[in-house]
C-alpha positions, 0 to 999 in steps of 0.5 A, a space after each residue: 771184873 776189871 775187863 768189864 770196867 775197862 770195857 765200860 770206860 772204853 765206851 766213854 773214850 770211844 763214844 762219849 762225844 755222842 750227842 742226841 738231837 735235842 740235848 745240849 751235852 755229850 754222853 760223857 758230859 751228861 754222865 759226869 754231871 749226873 755222877 757229880 750231882 750225886 756226889 755233891 748230894 751225899 749219895 752212896 758210892 753205888 748211887 754215884 756210880 749208878 748216876 754215872 752209868 745210867 745211860 751206858 746202855 745207849 753206848 753199848 747198843 750203839 744205834 746210829 744217830 738219835 733213836 727217838 727220831 726214828 720212833 725207836 726205844 733202845 731199852 737202854 735201861 734194861 741193857 745197862 742194868 744187865 751189864 752192871 749187875 754182875 760187877 756192881 750188884 743191885 745197888 748200881 744196876 737197879 736204879 739204872 734199870 728203874 730210871 726210865 720208870 722214874 721219869 714216867 712216875 714223876 710225869 704222872 705224880 708231879 704236875 710241872 715235871 713234864 715241862 722240864 724234860 729235854 726234847 729227847 726225853 719228851 720223845 722217849 717218854 712216849 716210846 717208853 710208855 708215857 704217863 703211869 696208871 695209879 696201879 703202875 705208880 703203886 707198883 713202882 713205889 714198891 720197888 726196893 730201889 724206888 727212892 734211889 731211882 727217883 733221885 737218879 732221875 732228878 740228877 739225870 734231868 739236871 745233868 744237861 748243862 752245856 759248858 759245865 764240866 769241872 774236870 778235863 775229859 781224862 780227869 773225869 774218866 780217871 774219876 769214873 775208874 776209881 769209883 768203879 773199882 771202889 764199888 766193885 770191891 765193896 760188892 765183892 766184899 758183900 757177897 
């Protein structure tokens, strides 16, 4: 368990400065902002961690440059969920797995939502399946972690403010490790 948490932290230490074309923040800044938005909204520790780690699959896959510019979907949500489930359980892994579907759902159900997406999110939307059908929307709404995934998605879209980083890089990473330990401990206690 600790080895995986160390590996996740190392990804941000080594690759957290990655910035995709059309985004104004690095992966670390984005993760930190999403986690802070979840915290400030009163989200559970597990949902805060899911918000922090929702894009960890991008770093794990480690594709060169910006995949969407090459018409490539790195399926980061699936990879991230697979990494996170054994250590943190479904309360973390499921919102991560569902956050791309949440984007597709919000584009399908909220008329103005698509206009608020960043350029990279617009490119990835097409690669990830685009607008959902009514049946796909209903299936998504039936997912047990549907509401958490939608909240995470909203924080995902809001957590892209350049220059908004309240802590030092090391303070942010220390916060992430404390949160991972707390959620992992809670997960172990539950099983």
